[in-house]
C-alpha positions as CSV (number, residue, x, y, z in Angstrom):
1,X,21.4,-0.6,-9.2
2,X,17.7,0.0,-9.4
3,X,16.3,1.8,-6.5
4,X,12.8,1.5,-4.9
5,X,12.5,5.3,-6.1
6,X,12.2,3.7,-9.7
7,X,9.0,1.6,-9.0
8,X,7.3,2.8,-6.0
9,X,3.9,4.8,-6.3
10,X,4.2,8.5,-5.4
11,X,0.7,9.4,-5.7
12,X,-0.3,8.9,-1.9
13,X,-4.0,8.7,-0.4
14,X,-3.6,9.4,3.1
15,X,-5.9,9.8,6.0
16,X,-5.5,11.4,9.4
17,X,-5.6,9.3,12.7
18,X,-8.9,10.8,13.5
19,X,-10.7,9.6,10.7
20,X,-12.8,6.6,10.9
21,X,-12.9,3.1,9.7
22,X,-15.7,3.9,7.6
23,X,-13.8,6.8,5.9
24,X,-10.9,4.4,5.5
25,X,-13.0,1.9,3.9
26,X,-14.5,4.0,1.4
27,X,-11.0,5.5,0.7
28,X,-9.6,1.9,0.0
29,X,-12.5,1.2,-2.2
30,X,-12.7,4.3,-4.2
31,X,-8.8,4.5,-4.7
32,X,-8.4,0.7,-5.1
33,X,-5.6,0.8,-2.3
34,X,-4.8,-1.7,0.6
35,X,-2.3,0.6,2.3
36,X,-2.8,4.1,3.4
37,X,-0.2,6.1,5.2
38,X,-1.5,8.1,8.4
39,X,-0.3,11.6,8.9
40,X,-0.7,14.4,11.2
41,X,-1.8,17.7,10.9
42,X,1.4,18.9,9.6
43,X,1.5,16.0,6.8
44,X,4.1,14.0,8.8
45,X,3.9,10.2,8.7
46,X,2.6,8.8,12.1
47,X,1.6,5.4,11.1
48,X,0.1,2.9,8.6
49,X,-3.2,1.5,8.1
50,X,-4.0,-1.8,5.9
51,X,-7.0,-3.1,4.6
52,X,-6.4,-6.2,7.1
53,X,-6.4,-3.8,10.0
54,X,-9.7,-2.2,8.5
55,X,-11.3,-5.8,7.8
56,X,-10.3,-6.7,11.4
57,X,-11.9,-3.9,13.1
58,X,-15.0,-3.7,11.0
59,X,-18.3,-4.9,12.0
60,X,-18.8,-8.5,10.5
61,X,-21.1,-8.6,7.4
62,X,-22.5,-11.8,9.4
63,X,-23.9,-9.4,11.9
64,X,-27.5,-8.8,12.1
65,X,-27.5,-5.3,11.1
66,X,-28.2,-3.6,7.7
67,X,-25.3,-1.5,5.9
68,X,-26.5,1.8,7.1
69,X,-26.4,0.6,10.6
70,X,-22.9,-0.8,10.1
71,X,-21.7,2.5,8.3
72,X,-22.7,4.5,11.3
73,X,-20.9,2.1,14.0
74,X,-18.0,2.4,11.9
75,X,-18.3,6.1,11.5
76,X,-18.0,6.4,15.2
77,X,-14.3,4.5,15.3
78,X,-11.3,6.2,14.9
79,X,-8.3,4.5,13.0
80,X,-6.1,5.5,15.9
81,X,-6.8,2.5,17.5
82,X,-6.1,0.1,14.9
83,X,-3.5,1.7,12.9
84,X,0.5,0.8,13.0
85,X,2.6,3.2,14.6
86,X,6.1,1.1,14.6
87,X,6.2,0.7,10.7
88,X,9.6,-0.2,8.8
89,X,10.2,1.9,5.8
90,X,13.0,2.2,3.3
91,X,14.7,5.6,2.2
92,X,14.3,6.2,-1.7
93,X,17.8,5.4,-2.5
94,X,17.3,1.6,-1.1
95,X,17.9,-1.0,-3.5
96,X,15.1,-2.8,-5.2
97,X,16.5,-6.1,-4.7
98,X,16.8,-5.4,-1.2
99,X,13.4,-4.2,-0.4
100,X,12.0,-7.0,-2.3
101,X,14.0,-9.7,-0.2
102,X,12.8,-7.7,3.0
103,X,9.3,-7.7,2.1
104,X,9.0,-11.3,1.1
105,X,10.9,-12.4,4.3
106,X,8.9,-10.3,6.5
107,X,5.8,-11.1,4.7
108,X,5.1,-7.4,4.4
109,X,2.7,-5.9,1.8
110,X,4.2,-2.5,1.7
111,X,7.1,-0.4,2.3
112,X,6.5,3.3,2.9
113,X,9.3,5.2,1.5
114,X,11.3,8.3,2.7
115,X,13.6,10.9,1.5
116,X,15.0,12.1,5.0
117,X,12.0,12.6,7.1
118,X,9.5,13.1,4.3
119,X,7.3,10.4,3.1
120,X,7.4,10.3,-0.8
121,X,6.1,7.0,-1.8
122,X,4.9,3.8,-1.0
123,X,6.2,0.4,-2.4
124,X,3.8,-2.5,-2.6
125,X,3.4,-6.0,-3.6
126,X,1.4,-4.7,-6.5
127,X,4.1,-2.8,-7.8
128,X,6.2,-5.8,-7.9
129,X,3.3,-7.4,-9.7
130,X,3.2,-4.6,-12.4
131,X,7.3,-5.2,-12.6
132,X,6.9,-9.0,-13.4
133,X,4.1,-8.4,-15.8
134,X,6.5,-5.7,-17.9
135,X,9.1,-7.8,-17.8
136,X,7.4,-10.9,-18.9
137,X,5.7,-8.9,-22.0
138,X,9.3,-7.6,-23.0
139,X,10.5,-11.2,-22.6
140,X,7.7,-12.4,-24.8
141,X,8.5,-9.4,-27.6
142,X,12.3,-10.4,-27.1
143,X,11.3,-13.9,-28.1
144,X,9.1,-13.0,-31.1
145,X,11.7,-10.9,-32.6
146,X,14.6,-13.5,-32.1
147,X,12.1,-16.2,-33.6
148,X,11.3,-13.9,-36.6
149,X,14.8,-13.1,-37.3
150,X,15.8,-16.7,-37.4
151,X,13.4,-17.5,-39.9
């Protein structure tokens, strides 16, 4: 059985609930992530912030203000007001198939992954795309080898 531990991203970029929307947007852009676990002072998981949450709370680009003014406004809005605190998660030994079915059924873009009470990774849609790409590349190589050996 393949588990989520084998596919999850274990390089986590986290924020605290006191960080701001501006800081969240900067982190997401810099690290190219769409899901950020929120931790407390002890590093324990307390919630999740998604790109969708940030976009929904951000000052619209259509507003009649410049980027500097928008950044200043968003630097005063803590993410504690927009982060999700009721988050479904999985244990690292959860079946990858079970996690994939759950994410698809619930239309959930990620699953925080725990070992006991410790956050150890995050499983995202992007991880599944990488897996699909790897499997397709392996399938293509297999087909090429079979075609060469039958000639």
